C-alpha positions as CSV (number, residue, x, y, z in Angstrom):
1,M,36.0,-21.2,20.3
2,K,38.3,-18.7,18.7
3,E,36.8,-16.6,15.9
4,S,38.4,-16.0,12.5
5,N,40.4,-12.8,11.9
6,M,37.6,-11.6,9.6
7,N,35.0,-11.9,12.3
8,S,37.3,-10.3,14.9
9,T,37.6,-7.3,12.6
10,F,33.9,-7.3,12.1
11,E,33.3,-7.3,15.9
12,K,35.7,-4.4,16.5
13,N,33.9,-2.3,13.9
14,K,30.4,-3.3,14.9
15,R,29.4,0.0,16.5
16,G,30.9,2.0,13.7
17,N,28.9,0.1,11.2
18,I,25.7,0.8,13.1
19,I,26.4,4.5,13.2
20,A,27.4,4.7,9.6
21,A,24.2,2.9,8.6
22,L,21.8,5.2,10.5
23,P,21.5,8.0,7.8
24,F,20.7,5.4,5.2
25,L,18.1,3.7,7.5
26,L,16.5,7.1,8.3
27,L,16.1,7.7,4.5
28,I,14.5,4.4,4.0
29,F,12.2,5.0,7.0
30,L,11.0,8.3,5.5
31,L,10.5,6.7,2.1
32,A,8.4,4.0,3.7
33,G,5.8,6.5,4.7
34,I,5.6,8.5,1.5
35,S,3.1,6.1,-0.1
36,G,1.0,6.2,3.0
37,V,1.1,10.0,3.1
38,L,0.0,10.3,-0.5
39,F,-2.7,7.7,0.0
40,A,-4.2,9.5,3.0
41,A,-3.8,13.1,1.7
42,G,-7.0,13.1,-0.4
43,T,-9.1,11.7,2.4
44,E,-8.0,13.6,5.5
45,T,-10.7,16.3,5.3
46,A,-13.5,13.8,4.9
47,H,-12.4,11.9,8.0
48,Q,-11.3,14.9,10.1
49,G,-13.7,14.0,13.0
50,E,-13.2,10.2,13.0
51,T,-11.3,8.2,15.5
52,P,-8.7,6.0,13.8
53,Q,-9.7,2.3,13.8
54,D,-7.7,-0.7,14.9
55,S,-5.4,-1.7,12.1
56,V,-2.9,-4.3,11.1
57,S,-0.1,-5.2,13.5
58,Q,3.3,-3.6,13.3
59,A,6.2,-2.7,15.6
60,S,4.4,0.1,17.3
61,G,1.3,-2.2,17.5
62,G,-1.7,-2.2,19.7
63,T,-4.8,0.0,19.4
64,D,-4.7,3.4,18.0
65,T,-3.3,6.5,19.6
66,T,-4.9,9.0,21.9
67,V,-5.6,12.3,20.0
68,L,-3.0,14.7,21.1
69,D,-3.9,18.1,22.4
70,M,-2.6,20.6,19.8
71,H,-2.2,23.3,22.4
72,S,-0.2,21.2,24.9
73,S,3.5,21.6,25.2
74,E,3.8,18.1,26.7
75,V,4.8,15.4,24.2
76,L,2.7,12.2,24.7
77,W,3.5,8.6,23.8
78,L,1.9,7.4,20.6
79,E,-0.5,4.7,22.0
80,S,-3.1,4.7,24.8
81,E,-3.5,0.9,25.1
82,G,-0.6,-1.0,26.7
83,V,1.0,-4.4,26.4
84,A,2.4,-6.5,29.3
85,I,4.9,-8.7,27.5
86,A,7.9,-6.3,27.5
87,T,7.9,-5.4,31.3
88,R,5.2,-7.7,32.9
89,H,3.0,-4.8,33.5
90,E,0.9,-2.6,31.2
91,T,3.0,-0.2,29.1
92,P,2.2,1.7,25.9
93,V,3.8,-0.1,23.0
94,S,5.8,3.0,21.9
95,K,7.3,3.2,25.5
96,A,7.9,-0.6,25.9
97,P,11.6,-1.5,26.0
98,G,11.4,-3.8,23.1
99,I,10.4,-4.1,19.5
100,V,6.9,-5.2,20.0
101,T,4.2,-6.4,17.6
102,V,0.5,-6.8,18.6
103,I,-1.9,-8.8,16.4
104,T,-5.6,-8.4,17.3
105,A,-8.4,-10.9,16.9
106,E,-10.0,-8.7,14.2
107,E,-6.8,-8.7,12.2
108,I,-6.5,-12.4,12.5
109,K,-10.1,-12.9,11.3
110,H,-9.6,-10.6,8.3
111,L,-6.4,-12.5,7.2
112,G,-8.3,-15.8,7.1
113,Y,-5.5,-18.0,8.5
114,R,-6.6,-21.0,10.4
115,T,-3.7,-21.7,12.7
116,F,-1.4,-19.8,15.0
117,A,1.8,-20.6,13.1
118,E,0.4,-19.3,9.8
119,I,-0.2,-15.9,11.4
120,L,3.5,-15.5,12.3
121,R,4.4,-15.2,8.6
122,T,2.9,-11.6,8.7
123,V,5.3,-10.4,11.4
124,P,8.4,-8.5,10.3
125,G,11.6,-10.7,10.6
126,F,9.5,-13.9,10.7
127,E,9.3,-16.7,8.1
128,I,7.6,-20.1,8.4
129,L,9.4,-23.4,7.6
130,K,8.2,-26.9,7.4
131,L,10.8,-29.2,9.0
132,P,11.5,-32.3,7.0
133,D,11.7,-34.8,9.9
134,F,8.4,-34.7,11.8
135,G,6.7,-31.9,9.8
136,D,6.6,-29.2,12.5
137,V,5.7,-25.8,11.2
138,V,8.2,-23.5,12.9
139,P,9.4,-19.9,12.5
140,A,12.7,-18.6,11.3
141,V,13.3,-15.4,13.2
142,R,15.9,-12.7,12.2
143,G,18.0,-15.1,10.2
144,L,17.8,-18.3,12.2
145,E,15.6,-21.3,12.2
146,A,14.0,-20.9,15.6
147,A,12.0,-23.9,16.7
148,N,13.7,-24.0,20.2
149,K,14.8,-20.3,20.2
150,V,11.4,-18.8,20.7
151,R,9.6,-18.7,24.0
152,L,5.9,-19.3,23.6
153,M,3.4,-18.6,26.4
154,L,-0.4,-19.1,26.6
155,D,-1.9,-16.4,28.8
156,G,1.6,-15.9,30.3
157,H,2.1,-19.7,30.9
158,F,5.4,-21.1,29.4
159,V,4.5,-24.0,27.1
160,N,7.9,-25.1,25.6
161,S,8.6,-28.8,26.0
162,P,11.8,-29.7,27.9
163,L,12.5,-32.6,25.6
164,K,13.2,-30.6,22.5
165,G,12.9,-27.0,23.8
166,S,10.2,-26.2,21.3
167,S,6.5,-25.6,21.6
168,F,5.5,-25.8,17.9
169,N,5.0,-29.6,17.8
170,A,2.0,-29.0,20.0
171,F,1.0,-25.4,19.2
172,D,1.6,-24.9,15.5
173,D,-2.1,-25.8,14.9
174,F,-3.4,-23.8,17.8
175,P,-6.9,-22.5,16.7
176,V,-7.4,-18.8,16.0
177,Q,-11.0,-18.6,17.2
178,N,-10.1,-18.2,20.8
179,I,-7.3,-15.7,20.4
180,K,-7.9,-12.2,21.8
181,K,-4.5,-10.9,20.7
182,I,-1.0,-12.0,20.2
183,E,1.9,-10.0,21.8
184,I,5.4,-10.6,20.3
185,I,8.8,-9.3,21.3
186,R,11.3,-9.5,18.5
187,G,14.6,-9.8,20.3
188,P,15.9,-11.4,23.5
189,G,13.7,-11.7,26.5
190,S,15.7,-13.8,29.0
191,A,16.1,-10.8,31.4
192,M,12.5,-11.2,32.3
193,Y,11.6,-14.8,31.2
194,G,14.7,-16.9,31.3
195,E,15.1,-20.0,29.0
196,N,14.2,-20.1,25.3
197,A,13.5,-16.3,25.2
198,F,16.4,-16.2,22.7
199,L,15.2,-14.6,19.4
200,A,11.6,-13.8,20.3
201,V,8.9,-14.1,23.0
202,I,5.3,-14.7,22.1
203,N,2.3,-14.6,24.3
204,I,-1.1,-15.9,23.0
205,I,-3.8,-14.1,25.0
206,T,-7.1,-16.0,24.9
207,K,-10.6,-14.5,25.1
208,D,-12.2,-13.8,28.5
209,A,-15.8,-14.0,29.6
210,G,-16.4,-10.3,28.7
211,D,-15.0,-10.8,25.2
212,I,-17.4,-13.7,24.5
213,D,-20.5,-13.2,26.6
214,G,-22.2,-16.3,25.4
215,V,-21.3,-19.2,23.2
216,R,-19.9,-19.1,19.7
217,I,-19.9,-22.3,17.6
218,S,-17.9,-22.5,14.4
219,S,-17.4,-25.3,11.9
220,G,-15.5,-25.5,8.6
221,Y,-14.2,-27.6,5.8
222,G,-11.2,-27.2,3.5
223,S,-8.7,-28.7,1.1
224,F,-6.9,-31.9,2.1
225,N,-10.1,-33.2,3.7
226,T,-9.7,-30.7,6.6
227,Y,-12.4,-30.5,9.2
228,E,-12.6,-28.0,12.1
229,E,-15.1,-27.8,15.0
230,N,-14.8,-25.1,17.7
231,V,-16.9,-24.0,20.6
232,I,-15.8,-21.0,22.6
233,F,-17.8,-19.8,25.7
234,G,-17.6,-17.1,28.3
235,K,-20.0,-15.7,30.9
236,K,-19.9,-13.6,34.1
237,Y,-21.8,-14.9,37.1
238,G,-21.5,-12.3,39.8
239,K,-17.9,-12.2,40.8
240,V,-17.1,-15.4,38.8
241,D,-15.9,-15.2,35.2
242,I,-15.8,-18.5,33.2
243,S,-14.4,-18.8,29.7
244,G,-12.9,-21.5,27.6
245,M,-12.8,-23.5,24.4
246,L,-13.4,-26.9,22.9
247,H,-11.6,-27.6,19.6
248,Y,-11.3,-30.5,17.1
249,R,-9.3,-30.5,13.9
250,S,-8.6,-33.3,11.5
251,T,-6.7,-33.1,8.2
252,D,-5.1,-35.5,5.7
253,G,-2.5,-32.7,5.0
254,F,-0.8,-31.9,1.7
255,S,0.7,-35.1,0.3
256,G,3.3,-33.7,-2.1
257,T,5.7,-36.0,-3.9
258,L,9.2,-36.4,-2.5
259,E,11.5,-37.4,-5.4
260,R,14.4,-38.7,-3.3
261,D,15.0,-39.6,0.4
262,V,18.1,-40.9,2.3
263,Q,16.9,-44.5,1.5
264,T,17.2,-43.7,-2.2
265,T,21.0,-43.2,-1.7
266,L,21.3,-46.3,0.4
267,D,19.6,-48.3,-2.3
268,E,22.1,-47.1,-4.8
269,V,25.0,-48.1,-2.5
270,F,23.7,-51.6,-1.5
271,G,21.7,-52.5,-4.6
272,T,18.4,-52.7,-2.7
273,L,14.9,-51.5,-3.7
274,A,13.6,-50.4,-0.3
275,S,12.9,-46.7,-0.8
276,N,9.4,-45.4,-1.0
277,A,10.6,-42.4,-3.0
278,P,9.4,-41.0,-5.3
279,G,6.4,-41.1,-3.0
280,S,4.0,-39.0,-1.0
281,M,4.9,-37.3,2.3
282,H,2.6,-38.0,5.2
283,D,1.1,-35.1,7.0
284,K,-2.1,-36.4,8.5
285,R,-3.0,-34.8,11.8
286,Q,-5.8,-35.1,14.3
287,E,-6.1,-32.9,17.4
288,F,-8.5,-32.3,20.3
289,A,-7.9,-29.4,22.7
290,M,-9.7,-27.8,25.7
291,N,-9.0,-24.5,27.4
292,L,-10.6,-23.3,30.7
293,K,-10.2,-20.0,32.6
294,V,-12.0,-19.3,35.9
295,E,-11.6,-16.0,37.8
296,Y,-13.0,-15.0,41.2
297,D,-12.0,-11.5,42.3
298,N,-8.2,-11.6,42.2
299,L,-7.9,-15.4,42.2
300,W,-7.6,-17.3,38.9
301,F,-7.3,-20.8,37.5
302,H,-6.1,-21.7,34.0
303,G,-6.1,-25.2,32.6
304,W,-5.2,-26.6,29.2
305,Y,-5.2,-30.0,27.5
306,N,-4.5,-31.2,24.0
307,N,-4.1,-34.5,22.3
308,K,-2.4,-34.6,18.9
309,N,-1.9,-37.7,16.7
310,R,0.1,-37.2,13.5
311,D,2.1,-38.9,10.8
312,T,5.9,-38.3,10.6
313,F,5.9,-36.3,7.3
314,V,9.2,-37.6,6.0
315,G,10.7,-39.2,9.1
316,P,13.5,-38.7,11.7
317,Q,16.1,-40.2,9.3
318,Y,14.7,-38.4,6.3
319,V,13.3,-41.7,5.0
320,L,9.7,-42.0,3.8
321,S,7.7,-44.6,5.8
322,D,4.1,-45.7,5.8
323,D,4.1,-47.1,9.3
324,S,5.0,-44.3,11.7
325,D,2.9,-42.3,14.1
326,I,3.4,-39.9,17.0
327,E,1.0,-39.2,19.8
328,N,1.5,-36.1,22.0
329,N,-0.6,-35.3,25.1
330,Y,0.0,-32.0,27.0
331,V,-1.8,-30.7,30.1
332,F,-1.1,-27.9,32.5
333,G,-2.9,-26.3,35.4
334,E,-2.1,-22.9,37.0
335,I,-3.5,-21.1,40.0
336,G,-2.6,-17.5,40.8
337,Y,-3.6,-14.6,42.9
338,K,-3.1,-10.9,42.7
339,K,-3.1,-8.7,45.8
340,V,-2.6,-4.9,45.8
341,F,-1.5,-3.3,49.0
342,D,-1.5,0.3,50.2
343,G,1.7,2.0,49.5
344,G,2.2,0.9,45.9
345,L,3.0,-2.8,46.4
346,T,1.5,-5.5,44.2
347,I,2.1,-9.3,44.5
348,K,1.1,-12.0,42.1
349,P,2.1,-15.4,43.3
350,R,1.3,-18.5,41.2
351,I,1.9,-22.3,41.2
352,Y,1.6,-24.6,38.2
353,Y,2.1,-28.1,37.0
354,D,2.7,-29.3,33.4
355,Q,2.9,-32.8,31.9
356,F,4.0,-33.9,28.4
357,D,3.3,-37.5,27.4
358,I,5.1,-38.4,24.2
359,R,4.8,-41.7,22.3
360,P,6.5,-42.1,18.9
361,E,6.1,-45.3,16.9
362,I,8.7,-45.0,14.2
363,E,9.7,-47.2,11.3
364,A,13.0,-45.3,10.7
365,Y,13.9,-47.4,7.6
366,P,11.5,-49.4,5.5
367,E,11.3,-53.1,4.9
368,G,14.2,-54.6,3.0
369,S,16.7,-51.8,3.9
370,V,20.4,-52.5,4.5
371,L,22.4,-50.3,6.8
372,A,26.1,-49.9,7.5
373,F,27.5,-49.5,11.0
374,D,30.9,-48.7,12.6
375,A,31.2,-51.8,14.8
376,N,34.8,-51.1,15.9
377,K,34.2,-47.4,16.6
378,D,37.2,-46.5,14.4
379,G,35.4,-44.2,12.0
380,V,34.9,-46.8,9.3
381,Y,31.6,-48.5,8.4
382,D,32.7,-52.1,8.6
383,T,29.4,-54.0,9.3
384,T,26.2,-54.2,7.2
385,V,22.9,-55.4,8.6
386,S,19.7,-56.2,6.6
387,F,16.3,-55.3,8.1
388,P,13.7,-57.4,6.3
389,D,10.9,-56.0,8.5
390,G,12.3,-52.5,8.6
391,F,14.1,-50.6,11.4
392,I,11.4,-50.1,14.1
393,G,11.6,-48.2,17.3
394,I,8.7,-47.5,19.8
395,G,9.4,-45.1,22.6
396,S,7.6,-43.2,25.3
397,E,8.5,-40.8,28.1
398,I,6.8,-38.3,30.4
399,E,8.1,-34.8,31.0
400,R,6.8,-33.3,34.2
401,I,7.2,-29.7,35.4
402,A,6.2,-28.3,38.8
403,G,6.9,-24.7,39.7
404,A,6.1,-21.6,41.7
405,E,6.7,-17.9,41.0
406,I,6.3,-14.8,43.2
407,P,6.7,-11.5,41.4
408,F,6.5,-8.1,43.3
409,D,5.8,-4.7,41.7
410,Y,6.6,-1.7,44.0
411,E,6.2,1.9,43.1
412,L,9.4,3.4,44.6
413,F,8.3,6.9,43.7
414,D,6.1,8.6,41.2
415,K,6.5,7.0,37.8
416,N,9.1,4.5,38.9
417,I,8.2,0.8,39.3
418,L,10.6,-1.8,40.7
419,T,9.8,-5.5,39.8
420,V,11.4,-8.3,41.8
421,G,10.7,-11.9,41.2
422,L,11.6,-15.4,42.4
423,E,10.8,-18.6,40.5
424,Y,11.5,-22.3,41.1
425,R,11.0,-25.0,38.4
426,W,11.4,-28.8,38.9
427,V,11.7,-30.6,35.6
428,N,11.7,-34.4,35.4
429,Q,12.1,-36.8,32.5
430,G,10.9,-40.2,33.5
431,N,8.9,-43.3,32.6
432,V,11.2,-43.9,29.6
433,R,10.2,-47.0,27.7
434,Y,11.8,-48.3,24.5
435,Q,11.1,-51.2,22.1
436,S,12.9,-52.1,19.0
437,N,13.6,-55.0,16.5
438,F,17.3,-54.3,16.7
439,N,20.0,-54.5,19.5
440,P,22.0,-51.2,19.4
441,A,25.0,-52.8,21.1
442,T,25.4,-56.0,19.0
443,Y,23.5,-55.0,15.8
444,E,21.5,-58.2,16.1
445,V,18.1,-58.1,14.3
446,F,15.2,-59.6,16.3
447,D,12.4,-61.6,14.8
448,S,9.9,-59.3,16.5
449,V,9.9,-56.0,18.5
450,Q,11.6,-56.5,21.9
451,N,11.3,-54.5,25.1
452,L,14.7,-52.8,25.7
453,S,13.6,-50.3,28.4
454,D,15.8,-51.7,31.1
455,T,18.8,-52.6,29.0
456,Y,19.0,-49.9,26.4
457,P,16.7,-47.0,27.1
458,Y,17.0,-44.4,24.4
459,L,16.8,-41.5,26.9
460,K,18.4,-41.1,30.3
461,E,15.9,-40.4,33.1
462,A,16.9,-37.0,34.5
463,T,15.8,-34.2,36.7
464,R,16.6,-30.5,36.3
465,R,16.1,-27.9,39.0
466,I,16.0,-24.2,38.2
467,L,16.1,-21.4,40.7
468,S,15.7,-17.9,39.2
469,V,15.7,-14.4,40.5
470,Y,15.0,-11.3,38.4
471,L,15.1,-7.5,39.0
472,Q,13.8,-4.7,36.8
473,D,13.4,-1.0,37.2
474,T,11.2,1.1,34.9
475,W,11.5,4.8,35.3
476,D,9.8,7.7,33.6
477,V,12.7,10.0,33.9
478,T,10.6,12.8,32.3
479,D,7.2,12.8,30.6
480,T,9.0,11.8,27.3
481,L,12.0,9.7,28.5
482,N,11.7,6.2,29.9
483,L,14.6,4.1,31.1
484,T,14.3,0.3,31.8
485,L,17.1,-1.7,33.4
486,G,16.8,-5.4,34.3
487,V,18.8,-8.5,35.0
488,R,17.9,-12.2,35.7
489,H,20.0,-15.1,37.0
490,D,18.9,-18.7,36.3
491,Q,20.8,-21.4,38.2
492,Y,20.5,-24.9,36.7
493,S,21.3,-28.1,38.6
494,D,22.7,-29.8,35.5
495,F,24.9,-27.3,33.7
496,G,25.3,-24.2,36.0
497,G,24.0,-20.6,35.9
498,E,23.3,-17.9,33.3
499,T,22.9,-14.2,34.0
500,S,20.9,-12.1,31.4
501,P,21.0,-8.3,31.6
502,R,18.9,-5.8,29.6
503,A,18.8,-2.0,29.1
504,G,16.3,0.0,27.2
505,L,15.9,3.8,26.6
506,T,12.7,5.0,24.9
507,W,12.3,8.7,24.0
508,A,9.3,10.6,22.6
509,F,11.7,13.2,21.2
510,M,9.1,15.0,19.2
511,K,5.3,14.9,18.8
512,N,4.3,11.7,17.1
513,A,7.8,10.3,17.0
514,T,9.5,7.7,19.3
515,L,13.1,6.5,19.4
516,K,14.2,3.2,21.1
517,L,17.8,2.2,22.0
518,L,18.0,-1.4,23.3
519,Y,20.5,-3.9,24.5
520,G,19.8,-7.4,25.8
521,E,21.3,-10.8,26.4
522,A,19.6,-14.2,26.3
523,F,20.3,-17.9,26.4
524,R,18.9,-21.2,25.2
525,A,19.4,-24.0,27.7
526,P,20.4,-27.4,26.2
527,D,17.2,-29.5,25.9
528,F,16.9,-33.0,27.2
529,I,17.4,-34.7,23.8
530,E,20.7,-32.8,23.4
531,M,21.9,-33.8,26.8
532,Y,20.5,-37.3,27.5
533,I,19.8,-39.3,24.3
534,Q,21.7,-42.6,24.5
535,N,22.1,-46.1,23.2
536,N,21.8,-44.8,19.6
537,P,24.5,-45.9,17.2
538,A,24.1,-42.7,15.2
539,L,23.7,-40.0,17.8
540,Q,24.8,-39.3,21.4
541,G,23.8,-36.7,23.9
542,N,26.3,-34.6,25.8
543,E,25.9,-33.7,29.4
544,D,28.7,-31.2,29.3
545,L,26.9,-28.8,26.9
546,D,26.8,-25.1,27.6
547,P,23.8,-22.9,26.7
548,E,23.7,-20.9,23.4
549,I,24.2,-17.2,24.1
550,I,23.0,-14.1,22.2
551,K,23.8,-10.4,22.6
552,T,21.5,-8.1,20.7
553,Y,21.8,-4.4,19.9
554,E,18.7,-2.6,18.6
555,A,17.5,0.8,17.5
556,G,13.9,1.5,16.7
557,L,12.1,4.6,15.3
558,S,8.4,5.1,15.0
559,Y,6.6,8.1,13.5
560,R,3.0,9.1,12.9
561,F,2.9,11.2,9.7
562,N,-0.8,12.1,10.2
563,K,-3.9,10.6,11.8
564,Y,-3.9,7.8,9.2
565,V,-0.3,6.9,8.6
566,T,2.2,5.3,11.0
567,S,5.6,3.9,10.1
568,G,8.4,2.1,11.9
569,L,12.0,1.3,11.3
570,N,14.2,-1.0,13.3
571,Y,17.9,-2.0,13.1
572,F,19.3,-5.0,15.0
573,Y,22.6,-6.8,15.4
574,N,22.8,-10.2,16.9
575,D,26.0,-11.8,18.2
576,I,25.5,-15.5,18.8
577,Q,27.9,-17.8,20.6
578,D,28.2,-21.6,21.2
579,F,25.7,-23.0,18.7
580,I,24.6,-26.5,19.7
581,V,25.1,-28.7,16.7
582,K,25.7,-32.4,15.8
583,R,29.4,-33.2,15.3
584,P,31.2,-36.5,14.6
585,L,33.1,-38.0,17.4
586,P,36.9,-38.2,16.8
587,G,37.6,-41.4,14.8
588,S,34.0,-42.4,14.7
589,T,30.9,-42.1,12.5
590,T,28.7,-41.4,15.5
591,L,27.4,-37.9,15.9
592,R,27.3,-36.1,19.3
593,Y,25.8,-32.8,20.3
594,E,28.5,-30.2,20.9
595,N,28.9,-26.4,21.2
596,Y,30.5,-25.4,17.9
597,G,30.6,-22.2,16.0
598,D,29.3,-18.6,16.4
599,G,27.1,-16.4,14.2
600,R,26.4,-12.8,13.4
601,V,23.2,-11.4,12.1
602,H,22.3,-7.8,11.3
603,G,19.2,-6.5,9.6
604,V,16.6,-3.9,9.1
605,E,12.8,-4.2,9.6
606,M,10.4,-1.5,8.1
607,E,6.7,-1.3,8.2
608,T,3.9,1.1,7.4
609,K,0.2,1.1,8.1
610,V,-2.5,3.3,6.6
611,D,-5.8,3.3,8.4
612,I,-8.5,5.3,6.6
613,G,-11.3,4.3,9.0
614,G,-14.4,2.2,8.8
615,G,-12.4,-1.1,8.7
616,N,-10.4,-0.1,5.6
617,Y,-6.7,-0.2,6.0
618,L,-3.5,-1.0,4.2
619,F,-0.3,-2.6,5.6
620,M,3.2,-3.4,4.4
621,N,6.5,-4.5,5.9
622,Y,9.9,-5.4,4.6
623,S,12.8,-7.2,6.4
624,F,16.4,-7.5,5.4
625,Q,18.7,-9.8,7.3
626,D,22.3,-11.0,6.7
627,P,23.1,-14.1,8.8
628,K,26.7,-15.3,8.8
629,D,28.6,-18.0,10.7
630,D,32.1,-17.4,12.1
631,N,33.7,-18.2,8.7
632,G,31.6,-15.7,6.9
633,N,29.3,-18.2,5.3
634,D,25.5,-17.6,5.0
635,L,23.5,-19.5,7.6
636,P,21.0,-21.8,5.8
637,Y,17.3,-21.9,5.0
638,V,16.3,-18.3,5.6
639,A,15.8,-15.5,3.1
640,R,17.7,-12.3,3.2
641,H,14.7,-10.4,1.9
642,K,11.1,-10.9,2.8
643,G,8.0,-8.8,3.1
644,N,4.2,-8.6,3.4
645,F,1.7,-6.4,1.7
646,G,-2.1,-6.4,2.3
647,V,-5.2,-4.4,2.0
648,N,-8.5,-4.8,3.9
649,V,-11.6,-3.4,2.4
650,H,-14.9,-3.1,4.4
651,Y,-16.9,-1.4,1.6
652,W,-20.3,-2.7,2.9
653,K,-21.4,-3.6,6.4
654,Y,-22.1,-7.1,5.3
655,I,-18.9,-7.9,3.5
656,N,-15.2,-7.7,4.4
657,T,-12.5,-8.5,1.9
658,N,-8.8,-9.0,2.6
659,L,-6.1,-9.5,0.0
660,N,-2.5,-10.1,1.3
661,T,0.7,-11.4,0.0
662,F,4.0,-12.8,1.5
663,I,7.2,-12.5,-0.5
664,S,10.4,-14.4,0.2
665,G,13.7,-13.9,-1.4
666,R,16.3,-16.6,-2.3
667,R,17.3,-19.0,0.5
668,S,20.8,-20.4,1.1
669,R,21.6,-24.1,1.5
670,E,23.6,-26.0,4.1
671,A,27.4,-25.6,3.8
672,D,27.8,-29.2,2.5
673,D,24.9,-28.9,0.0
674,A,26.2,-28.1,-3.6
675,R,22.7,-27.4,-5.0
676,D,21.7,-23.9,-6.1
677,D,20.1,-21.6,-3.6
678,M,16.3,-22.0,-3.3
679,P,14.5,-19.5,-5.6
680,S,12.3,-16.7,-4.4
681,Y,8.5,-16.9,-4.3
682,A,5.4,-15.0,-3.5
683,L,2.1,-16.3,-2.0
684,L,-1.2,-14.4,-2.5
685,N,-4.2,-15.1,-0.3
686,L,-7.8,-13.8,-0.5
687,S,-10.3,-13.9,2.3
688,V,-14.0,-12.8,2.2
689,I,-16.2,-12.5,5.2
690,G,-20.0,-12.2,5.1
691,K,-21.5,-11.0,8.4
692,E,-24.6,-9.6,10.1
693,F,-26.8,-10.8,7.2
694,F,-28.6,-13.2,9.6
695,R,-28.4,-12.2,13.3
696,T,-24.9,-13.2,14.5
697,M,-24.0,-15.6,11.7
698,E,-20.7,-15.2,9.9
699,I,-19.4,-17.1,6.9
700,Q,-15.8,-16.9,5.7
701,G,-14.1,-18.2,2.7
702,T,-10.3,-18.1,2.1
703,V,-8.2,-19.1,-0.9
704,F,-4.6,-19.6,0.0
705,N,-1.9,-19.4,-2.7
706,L,-4.5,-17.9,-5.0
707,L,-2.1,-17.9,-8.1
708,D,-1.2,-21.6,-7.5
709,K,2.5,-20.8,-7.1
710,D,4.9,-23.8,-7.0
711,Y,7.4,-23.5,-4.2
712,N,9.3,-25.7,-1.8
713,D,10.7,-25.7,1.7
714,P,14.3,-26.9,2.0
715,G,15.2,-30.5,2.3
716,T,18.6,-31.6,3.8
717,A,21.7,-32.2,1.7
718,S,21.4,-36.0,2.6
719,M,18.0,-36.1,0.9
720,S,19.0,-34.1,-2.2
721,S,15.3,-33.3,-2.6
722,D,13.2,-30.4,-1.4
723,L,9.8,-30.5,0.2
724,P,7.0,-29.4,-2.1
725,R,4.4,-27.1,-0.5
726,P,0.7,-26.8,-1.2
727,G,-0.6,-25.1,-4.4
728,R,-4.0,-23.4,-4.4
729,S,-6.2,-24.5,-1.5
730,F,-9.3,-23.3,0.3
731,F,-11.2,-23.2,3.5
732,I,-14.9,-22.3,4.2
733,G,-16.1,-21.7,7.8
734,L,-19.4,-20.8,9.4
735,S,-20.0,-19.5,12.9
736,Y,-22.9,-18.4,15.0
737,Q,-23.1,-16.6,18.4
738,F,-25.7,-17.6,21.0
């Protein structure tokens, strides 16, 4: 699609804008560290001999740095511990060719959050949204709502569903007790990982046998009738390591009042009284999950299963209903092996199988509703149909994935590692079943729910085959300069191929300072809903869709002011093409998925940590982002300004206290929504941990939204009502290690 003149000019001047902004960014970066320097200045002598402790996550991330030899002329990288997410092998965070955040288990525990999705709010550039249809808690990343634009992995295993391209319907409530650390790349990752690695890549790393060494049982209760029960276990038996988790969670969820829904407007048009609004949203959830890892020498098995039953929050048509439910089952198994050969060659083949079983039972419109349809397909609603028992649809399908991957690492010469990989994925959508009380072709209303699986299946059964090859070279050109070049090609059987290059230069240009210059491209493949939904009078799939494409330019600067204070500053520019959106068919009221429109996002991310030892630390971050479409309009739902501030105090060995706040600026609406922008808000949380007072017992209490701030997540223009979010709430947990 052709861009407007304004955006063409913006594109031509892009590099000039980045260069012109650098002096200003450097000034902000230096100011970000001033408060930390002043804070640490009075304590430096007292802690002269201490090793800095692990502290809150930030772009330079990971554990603390190796103490530099003051008499050495060799400049060293800032960190000693490495991360694998950026290059697929261990690399110091400051050297990694990406903007990387690492969140440790200790930091997660101090914050007091109970689920994985909540933790993401603390990451620069991330915000958390509650989607109005099915109530998924998803991130907005660097200016875009990103449910299907973030690649999520569990111990390196890709867990996004092929149906919607997202992982958050299954993993938003992932328990924190079994998380060892979370590694996050902010920016594109398709050059190494392929599909969905668009705005970010996240790897949840679970605890191993050595991390647990026994059994830890935890239980808790909180607001909204929330119960949690967890067992994590791990033990070494000679050469065999076994670890895993059992988890149960049940909650009624926050039942805020929705003032208006789409049915409210339909009632006003047709003179009916069917709407349940004003009424309570439905966010009840129940989940059971199991995780198992077994390792023997260099052979491993990893298995995962979870079952989640949940209400539909508002509902897929943005209409409140009391009679809807969704059941999701997800299971995967993976077997892998690592072999190191003489001569610097390492091979790590693996095979895997995933299965997603999805069963939605939806009352899309309530009893007594009247709907209008375009029977003649001429763009005019000319037929009205009454649904005395409501509009009911019951579907089910199974998504199956089978795959194999063979990556090779080879040390070409000293400090140069070549990575080559091959991967094949077979993805199948089958066993599609559909029942309804309505004929989508004739608009006839049935007396009861009828089986339409053979005549009008709501999804097309389809198979996607993906063959991928990737190549990466990481080279320590000097002791202080690292160059990474990579490219990946993914060939899809249903829409063609995509090639994703990357380049990264990291430079320790002075002691305690690192500069990163990065470029990468990524894609998001059309998901199965977007391509294959059918027999729906309101929405059609499109098998001719192209992937969404992003090109990202980044510059990152990290600096350690002294042994206590480290700051980071990043600038990014995203050029996004071929958004996949819903568009009306010509001369019809039916919507179809199409590639339409482009976007531009540029922004700044800053963060500072102050670690004064003994478990006492302070952290802060701030993000600015300016998302625009190709007409210069703000992209909806995300704040331009957001930030976090927190302090952790371990003033007594038995007590740890953490106070943290998240601040969000104003958020824009959809282009066709005439309401004012959503106001800014701030959330303050307080967490207190009591530990070691009785053997291995720990008790933790957390108060969320301590000041009882009223705030909402955005509702759609068709609802004309926003989604109220919880006020002050609490959770109390108890755990014991055997």
